[in-house]
N, C-alpha and C positions, 0 to 999 in steps of 0.2 A: 213310331214303329211298333207293330204288334208281333210278339214272339210266340210261336206255337210251342206248347209245353205238354209233356206227358208226366204222369205220376206212377212210379213203380211201387207196388205194395199199397195200392189205393184203398183197400178195405180195412187196413189196420188203423190204430189210434192216431199215429202221426200222419198217415195218408189222409185220414179224414180232416185233420187240421189243415193239411196242405190244400185240400179242396176248399175249405172255408176261407182260407187266405187268398187263394189264387183265382177263384171264380169271379170276384169283383175287381181283380187287380187291373190297373190301368195299362200295364205293359205286356202281360202274359195272357194267353188264351189256351185253356185246357182242351186238347183235342184227343188225348189218348189216356186210358186208364188200364193198368195191368194189375194182376194179382196171381194167386195160385192157379194151378191147372184146374182145380175143382170149381173155381169161380169163373174161369174163362168161358166166354160164349154166352154169358147171362147178363141181363140188364143190371146195372150197378145197384139199384134199389133192392133187387132180389137177393143179393149176396153180401151186402154190407150191413153189419149190425151197427147201425148209425148211432153214435153216442155224443156227437157234438151238440151244444145247446142252441141249435137252430135247425130248421128243416133242410133236407138235402135239396140243393138247387135243382130246379126242374130240368135244366139242360143236362145235368150230371146224372140225375136219377134214371134216365132212359138210355144212357150211353152204355154200349156193350163193352164189357170187360175183356181184355185180351190177355194172352199168355205173356210172360215176362221173358221174351226172347227177341233178338234183333230182327228176325223174320216177321214178327207180329207187329212191329212198330213202323209206321209210315216213314219214308225217307225224309219227308219235309218237316219232321219235328225238330225244332231248333234246340230244345233244352229238356232234359229229363230230370225230374226231382225224385230221388230215391229214398224210400223209407223201408227198404227191405231188411229183413233180419240179416245180421252180419254173415251168417253161414251161407245165406243165399247171395248176398251182395258180393262176397269175395269170389264167387264163381261167375256171376252174371255181369257185374259192372265192367270188368275188363273186356268182356266180349262186346258189350255195347260201345265202349270207347274205341275199340279196335274197328268197329263197324262205322265209326265216324260221329257218334253221338257225344254231346257234351253233357256230363252228369254232375248235378249238384246233390251231394249225398249226405244223409243223416246217419247212415250205417257206420258202425264202429270199425269195420275192416279197413286197413290201409291208412288209418289216420296218422300214424307215425312213420309211414314209408318216406324215404328221403326225397322222392320226386313227386309227392302228392301234397299240394297245398292244404293245410289245415287252417281255416280262415275265419276270423271274426272281422268283418270289414272295417269297423271303427278302430280296430287294434293293429292289424297287420295286413292291410290290403296289398302291400308290396309283395307279400309272399306268393300272390297269384302268378307272378312272373316265373315261378319255378315250373309252370306249365310248358314253357319252352324246353326245359330239360326233360320233362316227362315225355313230350312228343318225340324228341330226338332219341331218347333211350328206348322207348317202347314201340316206336314206329306207328303211333296212333294218329289218326286224323281228328279224333275226338279228344276229350279231356275229362279228367276226374278231379273234382274239388270236394273237400270234406268240411263239414262244420263239427265242432267238438262236442263232447259229452255234455249233457244238460247241466250237470253240476259244475263242470269246468267252466262253461260259458257264463255262469253266474259270477264266479270269482274273478276270472281273468281281467275283465274290464277294470275292476277296482285295483287290481295289481298293476295294470298298465298305467293308471293314474299315479300310483305311488312309486313307480320304478325310477323316477327322477331322484329319489332319495337313496338309491343303490340297495335294492332288496338283496338280502343274503339268504334268508330262509323263510318258509311259509308253513304254518300248521293250520289245518282246517278240519272242522268237524261239521258234517252236514246233517240236516233234518229234512229228508226228502219225501215228497208226496207219493202216494200210491200210484198215481197215473204214470209215473216214470217207469213202472214195471209193466205197462200195458194193461189192457182191459181185464185179463184173467191172470195177471202176474202175481198178485198177492191175494189170498182168500180172506174173506171177512173174518173168519175164525182165527186167522193168524194175526191180523193187524188191529182189530177193535180192542180197546183197552190194553194196548201193547205198543212196544217199539222193538224193531229188529236191528241189532247193532252190527249188521254186516250186509253189504250188497255185493255180490260176487263180481269181482273185476273192477268195481267202481273206483276203489282207492288207487289202483295202479293207473287207471285212465287219467284221473286228476293229476297224479304225480308226474306223468309223462307228458300229457297234452299241454299242461300249463307251461312247461319249459320250452316246448316247441313253438307255441303261440307267441311267446315273448322273445323268441330268438331273432336273429338278424339274417337276412338273405344277402349274400355277397355277389349274386349274379350267377353262381354255380351251385351253391348248396346253402341250406339253412343251418346256421350255428345256434344250437339250443342255448337258452339262458342257463347260467351256471348256478342259479339259486337251488337250494334244497327244498323239496316239497314233501310234506307228510300229511296224509289224509286219513280220516276215519269217517266212513259213510254209514248213515243210519236211516232206516225207513220208519216213518211215523204216520199216523192215521189222518193226514190232511189229503185232500183230493188233488189240488194243483198248487204249485209254488214251492220251490226248494229254498229253504232258509239255511244259511251257513254262518258258522262262527269262525272268524279268521284271525290268526295271530301272524303279524309280519315283523320280522327283525330286519333292520336296515343299518347300513354303515353310518348314515347321516341321522342326526337327531330329528325327530318329527313329533310335533304336538298334535293333539286331537283336532284342534281347529284348523291346523295346516292340512292334515289328511282330508278332512271334510271339504275344505276349499279346493284341494287338488282334484277330488272326485267331481265336485260340482262344475268345475271349469273344464273337465275333460270333454273334448269335442265329440259331437255326433257327426253324421254325414247327411247328405241331401238325397239319399236314395229313397225310393217310394215308400219303403217300409221302415225307414229310420225313425226312431222317436226324436222329438224335438230336443230332448235332453237325454243323453244316454244313461247317466247315473243320477238318480234323484236322491238327495240326502234328506233323511227324516229328522225333524227337530225333536220329536218325542223320544225319550230314552228307551221306551218299550216297543219301538218300531225299528225295522219293518216286520210285518206280520203277514203270513200267507193270505188270509182272507181279506185283509184290508189293502194290501199293496201289490198283489200279483198282476193286476191289470193296469198298472201305471204305464203310460205310453202305449196303450192298446196291447199290453202284454209284452212289449218289446224293450221296455226300460229295465234297468237294474236299480234296485233300491238299496240304500246303505244307511246305517245308523249305529248308535251305541258306541261311539268312539271313546277309547280311553288309552292313556299312555301305559306302556309296559316297560320292564327293565331293558328290553332290547329294541323296542320300537312302538308298535301300535296294535291294538285289538279293536275289531269292529264286527258287525253283522251285515250280511248282504242277502238279497233275495231276488229271484226272477221267476217268471212263469215258465215252468219246465217244458210244456208242450208247445208254447209259442216261441218266446225268445230262445228257449233251450233246445228246440227241435225243429218243428215245421217252419217257424218264422226265421230261424237261422239259415235254413236251406234256401228260403225265398230271398233273403237278404244277399246271400252269396250269388244267387242267380241274377239279382239286380246288379251286383258288382261285376259279374261276367259280362253283362250287357253293356254296362257303363264303360268298361275298359276295352271293349271291342273284341271279345273272345267269341261272340255269337254271330 
């Protein structure tokens, strides 16, 4: 089965990654690209400041960009991937869902709304069933699914592997790549020879989204995990790959080798974009590192290492590619889950 797909916000950094991942995809066919009103009506190659490390696919380069409105998108598009800025997404995405489109969105708006599934397929695929509640309450024929923030999605699979030891609290300090801020998000004069110890709104996203992702769906609502999460988010001068230092306090005693084994054994899925192993544990104590480990599993795996016991539990480091696993790849994986579970 070939699913026709559109990309909302196709000229941005995440939109370009979506094109790179979807153009050769075995199940999805890109038929629609949208962007701002200034870009609409022009060939994609003329309005996209292409920054992905591969040429624009020929069939995409000549495609005419459309406005991001329901009227501009063909009725036969099965699935829309959204990389819109949240200020635009909160206005446009509900209109598209109301018009009958299914949207797999990377935008931050509505991630913690009670009737919107925030999904990492390997962690909480069952949360997708909240779409029944969403459609009943909002009267939509379409649907809205979110993937989490790029820093949250790095940490949460490792927490899911450790939750069998009864997690009580989590403290995380991130070292986040500049690509997470978009192409023009951090100037070179700000970040070269520097580190910025604050990313607006990022700490709150990690603290809230992690608890929702590890919550349980009882058929009517999602009960958030009761763990405490405290985050400090920092921007550093790496290009891609978010590295995170994580401290987990658990009720049950956990040794470093036990934590490492739990992550190694945590299952992946058989979706088209799933890595063979979701969490790859590094043997070297100085790994993972962004330059060396961000492309594990074609950028879809999470790396972990540096395990050591603490007074309350365990400390370790984890890393993933922030624009692949942490953004575009996460949206694609959610799209594959929607297809696999019969929502398209």
